[in-house]
C-alpha positions as protocol buffer text, in pm:
chain_id: "A"
residue {
  index: 1
  type: MET
  ca { x: 5511 y: -4625 z: 9256 }
}
residue {
  index: 2
  type: ALA
  ca { x: 5546 y: -4867 z: 8966 }
}
residue {
  index: 3
  type: GLU
  ca { x: 5223 y: -4962 z: 8795 }
}
residue {
  index: 4
  type: ASN
  ca { x: 5115 y: -5326 z: 8831 }
}
residue {
  index: 5
  type: THR
  ca { x: 5099 y: -5460 z: 8477 }
}
residue {
  index: 6
  type: ARG
  ca { x: 5009 y: -5820 z: 8563 }
}
residue {
  index: 7
  type: SER
  ca { x: 4675 y: -5945 z: 8438 }
}
residue {
  index: 8
  type: PRO
  ca { x: 4424 y: -6007 z: 8715 }
}
residue {
  index: 9
  type: ARG
  ca { x: 4370 y: -6373 z: 8804 }
}
residue {
  index: 10
  type: ALA
  ca { x: 4059 y: -6527 z: 8661 }
}
residue {
  index: 11
  type: PRO
  ca { x: 3799 y: -6587 z: 8933 }
}
residue {
  index: 12
  type: GLN
  ca { x: 3788 y: -6944 z: 9059 }
}
residue {
  index: 13
  type: ILE
  ca { x: 3483 y: -7144 z: 8958 }
}
residue {
  index: 14
  type: PRO
  ca { x: 3298 y: -7290 z: 9259 }
}
residue {
  index: 15
  type: LYS
  ca { x: 3369 y: -7660 z: 9306 }
}
residue {
  index: 16
  type: ALA
  ca { x: 3009 y: -7768 z: 9251 }
}
residue {
  index: 17
  type: ARG
  ca { x: 2995 y: -7576 z: 8922 }
}
residue {
  index: 18
  type: ALA
  ca { x: 3333 y: -7706 z: 8805 }
}
residue {
  index: 19
  type: THR
  ca { x: 3231 y: -8062 z: 8891 }
}
residue {
  index: 20
  type: THR
  ca { x: 2916 y: -8031 z: 8681 }
}
residue {
  index: 21
  type: LEU
  ca { x: 3107 y: -7883 z: 8387 }
}
residue {
  index: 22
  type: PHE
  ca { x: 3369 y: -8159 z: 8389 }
}
residue {
  index: 23
  type: ILE
  ca { x: 3108 y: -8436 z: 8410 }
}
residue {
  index: 24
  type: GLU
  ca { x: 2901 y: -8286 z: 8129 }
}
residue {
  index: 25
  type: ALA
  ca { x: 3215 y: -8243 z: 7918 }
}
residue {
  index: 26
  type: VAL
  ca { x: 3294 y: -8614 z: 7945 }
}
residue {
  index: 27
  type: ILE
  ca { x: 2935 y: -8714 z: 7864 }
}
residue {
  index: 28
  type: THR
  ca { x: 2934 y: -8486 z: 7559 }
}
residue {
  index: 29
  type: LEU
  ca { x: 3265 y: -8620 z: 7431 }
}
residue {
  index: 30
  type: LEU
  ca { x: 3143 y: -8980 z: 7471 }
}
residue {
  index: 31
  type: GLU
  ca { x: 2891 y: -8910 z: 7195 }
}
residue {
  index: 32
  type: THR
  ca { x: 3168 y: -8924 z: 6935 }
}
residue {
  index: 33
  type: GLN
  ca { x: 3462 y: -9117 z: 7081 }
}
residue {
  index: 34
  type: PRO
  ca { x: 3552 y: -9385 z: 7336 }
}
residue {
  index: 35
  type: ILE
  ca { x: 3677 y: -9278 z: 7675 }
}
residue {
  index: 36
  type: ALA
  ca { x: 4027 y: -9412 z: 7605 }
}
residue {
  index: 37
  type: ASP
  ca { x: 4063 y: -9154 z: 7326 }
}
residue {
  index: 38
  type: ILE
  ca { x: 3946 y: -8862 z: 7541 }
}
residue {
  index: 39
  type: SER
  ca { x: 4242 y: -8684 z: 7701 }
}
residue {
  index: 40
  type: ASP
  ca { x: 4228 y: -8485 z: 8022 }
}
residue {
  index: 41
  type: GLN
  ca { x: 4321 y: -8175 z: 7824 }
}
residue {
  index: 42
  type: LEU
  ca { x: 4027 y: -8230 z: 7588 }
}
residue {
  index: 43
  type: ILE
  ca { x: 3793 y: -8267 z: 7884 }
}
residue {
  index: 44
  type: ALA
  ca { x: 3929 y: -7942 z: 8032 }
}
residue {
  index: 45
  type: ASP
  ca { x: 3902 y: -7757 z: 7700 }
}
residue {
  index: 46
  type: THR
  ca { x: 3544 y: -7877 z: 7652 }
}
residue {
  index: 47
  type: ALA
  ca { x: 3453 y: -7772 z: 8006 }
}
residue {
  index: 48
  type: GLY
  ca { x: 3631 y: -7438 z: 7960 }
}
residue {
  index: 49
  type: ILE
  ca { x: 3835 y: -7487 z: 8278 }
}
residue {
  index: 50
  type: ASN
  ca { x: 4206 y: -7533 z: 8345 }
}
residue {
  index: 51
  type: ARG
  ca { x: 4313 y: -7898 z: 8340 }
}
residue {
  index: 52
  type: ALA
  ca { x: 4474 y: -7870 z: 8684 }
}
residue {
  index: 53
  type: THR
  ca { x: 4128 y: -7812 z: 8827 }
}
residue {
  index: 54
  type: ILE
  ca { x: 4037 y: -8172 z: 8741 }
}
residue {
  index: 55
  type: TYR
  ca { x: 4302 y: -8301 z: 8978 }
}
residue {
  index: 56
  type: ARG
  ca { x: 4227 y: -8039 z: 9243 }
}
residue {
  index: 57
  type: HIS
  ca { x: 3861 y: -8138 z: 9260 }
}
residue {
  index: 58
  type: PHE
  ca { x: 3877 y: -8511 z: 9179 }
}
residue {
  index: 59
  type: GLY
  ca { x: 4231 y: -8619 z: 9261 }
}
residue {
  index: 60
  type: THR
  ca { x: 4270 y: -8838 z: 8952 }
}
residue {
  index: 61
  type: ARG
  ca { x: 4117 y: -8883 z: 8609 }
}
residue {
  index: 62
  type: ASN
  ca { x: 3960 y: -9211 z: 8722 }
}
residue {
  index: 63
  type: ASP
  ca { x: 3791 y: -9038 z: 9015 }
}
residue {
  index: 64
  type: LEU
  ca { x: 3631 y: -8800 z: 8764 }
}
residue {
  index: 65
  type: LEU
  ca { x: 3510 y: -9098 z: 8560 }
}
residue {
  index: 66
  type: ASP
  ca { x: 3372 y: -9249 z: 8881 }
}
residue {
  index: 67
  type: ALA
  ca { x: 3158 y: -8935 z: 8920 }
}
residue {
  index: 68
  type: VAL
  ca { x: 3051 y: -8959 z: 8554 }
}
residue {
  index: 69
  type: ILE
  ca { x: 2930 y: -9317 z: 8610 }
}
residue {
  index: 70
  type: VAL
  ca { x: 2724 y: -9204 z: 8909 }
}
residue {
  index: 71
  type: GLU
  ca { x: 2564 y: -8927 z: 8702 }
}
residue {
  index: 72
  type: LEU
  ca { x: 2494 y: -9153 z: 8402 }
}
residue {
  index: 73
  type: THR
  ca { x: 2351 y: -9423 z: 8628 }
}
residue {
  index: 74
  type: GLY
  ca { x: 2108 y: -9171 z: 8774 }
}
residue {
  index: 75
  type: ARG
  ca { x: 1991 y: -9083 z: 8424 }
}
residue {
  index: 76
  type: TRP
  ca { x: 1972 y: -9452 z: 8328 }
}
residue {
  index: 77
  type: LEU
  ca { x: 1759 y: -9532 z: 8633 }
}
residue {
  index: 78
  type: THR
  ca { x: 1525 y: -9242 z: 8552 }
}
residue {
  index: 79
  type: ARG
  ca { x: 1471 y: -9379 z: 8201 }
}
residue {
  index: 80
  type: ALA
  ca { x: 1423 y: -9725 z: 8350 }
}
residue {
  index: 81
  type: GLU
  ca { x: 1141 y: -9586 z: 8563 }
}
residue {
  index: 82
  type: ASP
  ca { x: 981 y: -9445 z: 8248 }
}
residue {
  index: 83
  type: LEU
  ca { x: 1025 y: -9786 z: 8086 }
}
residue {
  index: 84
  type: SER
  ca { x: 855 y: -9955 z: 8382 }
}
residue {
  index: 85
  type: ALA
  ca { x: 554 y: -9725 z: 8343 }
}
residue {
  index: 86
  type: MET
  ca { x: 495 y: -9836 z: 7982 }
}
residue {
  index: 87
  type: PRO
  ca { x: 238 y: -10111 z: 7904 }
}
residue {
  index: 88
  type: VAL
  ca { x: 364 y: -10463 z: 7970 }
}
residue {
  index: 89
  type: GLN
  ca { x: 458 y: -10670 z: 7666 }
}
residue {
  index: 90
  type: SER
  ca { x: 561 y: -11031 z: 7642 }
}
residue {
  index: 91
  type: GLY
  ca { x: 930 y: -11094 z: 7577 }
}
residue {
  index: 92
  type: PHE
  ca { x: 1176 y: -10806 z: 7577 }
}
residue {
  index: 93
  type: PRO
  ca { x: 992 y: -10570 z: 7813 }
}
residue {
  index: 94
  type: ARG
  ca { x: 845 y: -10252 z: 7670 }
}
residue {
  index: 95
  type: LEU
  ca { x: 1155 y: -10156 z: 7471 }
}
residue {
  index: 96
  type: ASP
  ca { x: 1052 y: -10024 z: 7131 }
}
residue {
  index: 97
  type: LEU
  ca { x: 1301 y: -9864 z: 6892 }
}
residue {
  index: 98
  type: ASP
  ca { x: 1210 y: -9501 z: 6967 }
}
residue {
  index: 99
  type: PHE
  ca { x: 1252 y: -9545 z: 7339 }
}
residue {
  index: 100
  type: GLY
  ca { x: 1520 y: -9813 z: 7328 }
}
residue {
  index: 101
  type: THR
  ca { x: 1781 y: -9642 z: 7111 }
}
residue {
  index: 102
  type: PRO
  ca { x: 1866 y: -9352 z: 7349 }
}
residue {
  index: 103
  type: PHE
  ca { x: 1830 y: -9589 z: 7645 }
}
residue {
  index: 104
  type: LEU
  ca { x: 2084 y: -9833 z: 7501 }
}
residue {
  index: 105
  type: ARG
  ca { x: 2316 y: -9550 z: 7395 }
}
residue {
  index: 106
  type: LEU
  ca { x: 2317 y: -9428 z: 7753 }
}
residue {
  index: 107
  type: GLY
  ca { x: 2403 y: -9779 z: 7866 }
}
residue {
  index: 108
  type: ALA
  ca { x: 2686 y: -9796 z: 7613 }
}
residue {
  index: 109
  type: LYS
  ca { x: 2847 y: -9488 z: 7771 }
}
residue {
  index: 110
  type: LEU
  ca { x: 2820 y: -9644 z: 8113 }
}
residue {
  index: 111
  type: PHE
  ca { x: 2969 y: -9976 z: 8012 }
}
residue {
  index: 112
  type: GLY
  ca { x: 3240 y: -9807 z: 7807 }
}
residue {
  index: 113
  type: ILE
  ca { x: 3365 y: -9623 z: 8115 }
}
residue {
  index: 114
  type: GLY
  ca { x: 3319 y: -9935 z: 8325 }
}
residue {
  index: 115
  type: ASN
  ca { x: 3541 y: -10132 z: 8088 }
}
residue {
  index: 116
  type: TYR
  ca { x: 3802 y: -9856 z: 8093 }
}
residue {
  index: 117
  type: LEU
  ca { x: 3816 y: -9840 z: 8472 }
}
residue {
  index: 118
  type: THR
  ca { x: 3828 y: -10219 z: 8501 }
}
residue {
  index: 119
  type: ALA
  ca { x: 4126 y: -10232 z: 8264 }
}
residue {
  index: 120
  type: ALA
  ca { x: 4295 y: -9968 z: 8480 }
}
residue {
  index: 121
  type: ASN
  ca { x: 4238 y: -10185 z: 8792 }
}
residue {
  index: 122
  type: TYR
  ca { x: 4030 y: -9906 z: 8940 }
}
residue {
  index: 123
  type: GLU
  ca { x: 3798 y: -10019 z: 9218 }
}
residue {
  index: 124
  type: SER
  ca { x: 3516 y: -9819 z: 9370 }
}
residue {
  index: 125
  type: ASP
  ca { x: 3222 y: -9909 z: 9590 }
}
residue {
  index: 126
  type: ARG
  ca { x: 3018 y: -9641 z: 9412 }
}
residue {
  index: 127
  type: VAL
  ca { x: 3084 y: -9792 z: 9068 }
}
residue {
  index: 128
  type: LYS
  ca { x: 3002 y: -10140 z: 9196 }
}
residue {
  index: 129
  type: GLU
  ca { x: 2678 y: -10011 z: 9344 }
}
residue {
  index: 130
  type: CYS
  ca { x: 2584 y: -9842 z: 9016 }
}
residue {
  index: 131
  type: PHE
  ca { x: 2623 y: -10153 z: 8801 }
}
residue {
  index: 132
  type: THR
  ca { x: 2453 y: -10368 z: 9064 }
}
residue {
  index: 133
  type: LYS
  ca { x: 2152 y: -10134 z: 9048 }
}
residue {
  index: 134
  type: ILE
  ca { x: 2146 y: -10160 z: 8668 }
}
residue {
  index: 135
  type: ASN
  ca { x: 2151 y: -10538 z: 8680 }
}
residue {
  index: 136
  type: ASP
  ca { x: 1877 y: -10545 z: 8946 }
}
residue {
  index: 137
  type: VAL
  ca { x: 1656 y: -10321 z: 8730 }
}
residue {
  index: 138
  type: TRP
  ca { x: 1691 y: -10552 z: 8430 }
}
residue {
  index: 139
  type: ILE
  ca { x: 1593 y: -10847 z: 8648 }
}
residue {
  index: 140
  type: ARG
  ca { x: 1280 y: -10666 z: 8772 }
}
residue {
  index: 141
  type: LEU
  ca { x: 1184 y: -10562 z: 8418 }
}
residue {
  index: 142
  type: PHE
  ca { x: 1222 y: -10916 z: 8286 }
}
residue {
  index: 143
  type: GLU
  ca { x: 1026 y: -11063 z: 8577 }
}
residue {
  index: 144
  type: SER
  ca { x: 746 y: -10809 z: 8527 }
}
residue {
  index: 145
  type: SER
  ca { x: 706 y: -10940 z: 8172 }
}
residue {
  index: 146
  type: GLY
  ca { x: 633 y: -11288 z: 8299 }
}
residue {
  index: 147
  type: MET
  ca { x: 975 y: -11452 z: 8315 }
}
residue {
  index: 148
  type: SER
  ca { x: 1063 y: -11685 z: 8597 }
}
residue {
  index: 149
  type: PRO
  ca { x: 1312 y: -11536 z: 8845 }
}
residue {
  index: 150
  type: ARG
  ca { x: 1580 y: -11778 z: 8726 }
}
residue {
  index: 151
  type: MET
  ca { x: 1534 y: -11684 z: 8360 }
}
residue {
  index: 152
  type: ALA
  ca { x: 1522 y: -11312 z: 8441 }
}
residue {
  index: 153
  type: GLN
  ca { x: 1842 y: -11327 z: 8644 }
}
residue {
  index: 154
  type: THR
  ca { x: 2022 y: -11533 z: 8379 }
}
residue {
  index: 155
  type: LEU
  ca { x: 1931 y: -11299 z: 8092 }
}
residue {
  index: 156
  type: ALA
  ca { x: 2015 y: -10989 z: 8294 }
}
residue {
  index: 157
  type: LEU
  ca { x: 2355 y: -11137 z: 8376 }
}
residue {
  index: 158
  type: LYS
  ca { x: 2408 y: -11220 z: 8009 }
}
residue {
  index: 159
  type: TRP
  ca { x: 2331 y: -10861 z: 7904 }
}
residue {
  index: 160
  type: LEU
  ca { x: 2566 y: -10734 z: 8172 }
}
residue {
  index: 161
  type: ALA
  ca { x: 2848 y: -10969 z: 8074 }
}
residue {
  index: 162
  type: LEU
  ca { x: 2805 y: -10894 z: 7704 }
}
residue {
  index: 163
  type: ASN
  ca { x: 2830 y: -10520 z: 7758 }
}
residue {
  index: 164
  type: LEU
  ca { x: 3127 y: -10546 z: 7991 }
}
residue {
  index: 165
  type: ALA
  ca { x: 3316 y: -10786 z: 7763 }
}
residue {
  index: 166
  type: ARG
  ca { x: 3270 y: -10612 z: 7428 }
}
residue {
  index: 167
  type: ASP
  ca { x: 3570 y: -10378 z: 7451 }
}
residue {
  index: 168
  type: THR
  ca { x: 3802 y: -10643 z: 7591 }
}
residue {
  index: 169
  type: ALA
  ca { x: 3702 y: -10893 z: 7324 }
}
residue {
  index: 170
  type: ALA
  ca { x: 3758 y: -10637 z: 7049 }
}
residue {
  index: 171
  type: LYS
  ca { x: 4110 y: -10564 z: 7176 }
}
residue {
  index: 172
  type: LEU
  ca { x: 4213 y: -10928 z: 7215 }
}
residue {
  index: 173
  type: THR
  ca { x: 4061 y: -11068 z: 6895 }
}
residue {
  index: 174
  type: ASN
  ca { x: 3944 y: -10968 z: 6550 }
}
residue {
  index: 175
  type: ILE
  ca { x: 3585 y: -10929 z: 6671 }
}
residue {
  index: 176
  type: THR
  ca { x: 3413 y: -10639 z: 6496 }
}
residue {
  index: 177
  type: ALA
  ca { x: 3123 y: -10416 z: 6594 }
}
residue {
  index: 178
  type: GLU
  ca { x: 2906 y: -10616 z: 6353 }
}
residue {
  index: 179
  type: ASP
  ca { x: 2994 y: -10937 z: 6539 }
}
residue {
  index: 180
  type: VAL
  ca { x: 2881 y: -10782 z: 6867 }
}
residue {
  index: 181
  type: ILE
  ca { x: 2555 y: -10670 z: 6707 }
}
residue {
  index: 182
  type: ASP
  ca { x: 2494 y: -11030 z: 6598 }
}
residue {
  index: 183
  type: VAL
  ca { x: 2543 y: -11150 z: 6955 }
}
residue {
  index: 184
  type: GLU
  ca { x: 2304 y: -10884 z: 7082 }
}
residue {
  index: 185
  type: ALA
  ca { x: 2049 y: -10994 z: 6822 }
}
residue {
  index: 186
  type: LEU
  ca { x: 2082 y: -11353 z: 6945 }
}
residue {
  index: 187
  type: VAL
  ca { x: 2031 y: -11249 z: 7306 }
}
residue {
  index: 188
  type: LEU
  ca { x: 1732 y: -11040 z: 7203 }
}
residue {
  index: 189
  type: ALA
  ca { x: 1583 y: -11343 z: 7025 }
}
residue {
  index: 190
  type: GLU
  ca { x: 1636 y: -11551 z: 7339 }
}
residue {
  index: 191
  type: THR
  ca { x: 1468 y: -11282 z: 7544 }
}
residue {
  index: 192
  type: GLN
  ca { x: 1167 y: -11262 z: 7314 }
}
residue {
  index: 193
  type: ASN
  ca { x: 1131 y: -11641 z: 7313 }
}
residue {
  index: 194
  type: TYR
  ca { x: 1194 y: -11693 z: 7680 }
}
residue {
  index: 195
  type: LYS
  ca { x: 886 y: -11913 z: 7729 }
}
residue {
  index: 196
  type: ILE
  ca { x: 1018 y: -12177 z: 7488 }
}
residue {
  index: 197
  type: ILE
  ca { x: 1362 y: -12169 z: 7649 }
}
residue {
  index: 198
  type: GLU
  ca { x: 1220 y: -12184 z: 8003 }
}
residue {
  index: 199
  type: THR
  ca { x: 1017 y: -12491 z: 7910 }
}
residue {
  index: 200
  type: LYS
  ca { x: 1312 y: -12671 z: 7750 }
}
residue {
  index: 201
  type: LEU
  ca { x: 1535 y: -12598 z: 8050 }
}
residue {
  index: 202
  type: GLY
  ca { x: 1266 y: -12678 z: 8305 }
}
residue {
  index: 203
  type: TRP
  ca { x: 1278 y: -12325 z: 8446 }
}
residue {
  index: 204
  type: SER
  ca { x: 911 y: -12233 z: 8394 }
}
residue {
  index: 205
  type: ASN
  ca { x: 815 y: -12279 z: 8756 }
}
residue {
  index: 206
  type: ASP
  ca { x: 1159 y: -12228 z: 8905 }
}
residue {
  index: 207
  type: SER
  ca { x: 1152 y: -11968 z: 9178 }
}
residue {
  index: 208
  type: ASN
  ca { x: 1524 y: -11995 z: 9263 }
}
């Protein structure tokens, strides 16, 4: 009988384990590059799994990114709970540099993928739910610092729109990262001086 010289097939990784490895691979790669520059092959190589497994478990690349958004949103909401537990401060609520930097970096990953999926015309109820939760948390945090509901909702919407628009604006114009930072600084100044703005706009006692 002829000897079988074929190499044995590598054991299949359970779906739950493969899913975790792919999601963590994307999150790790986002530390150094935008999602548009991260290929499926790079994700597979980083996860240590065959690229075909991505499509077997998720169907498409965008479905994988959908799962990444859900995972990142869970982490974002956990940090938001920690933020809510910190002592209340007037203005931009409780967000000092030590806590805020990793919190905002986490948000940047989320919005980066959100921008990418939006440009690809990808729609998902799960993604919509994630970003709605993020916006609702900002509103609650702003209100807990003394803002009127109208001011809190307006500033939360402005933060959301700024983050979602940054990539599109950079592609369509000559806007630089420094320009975006200036806009964020302006929004932060508005947030810290919300009492003056509320008074000028007549929103101080507005409950709508």
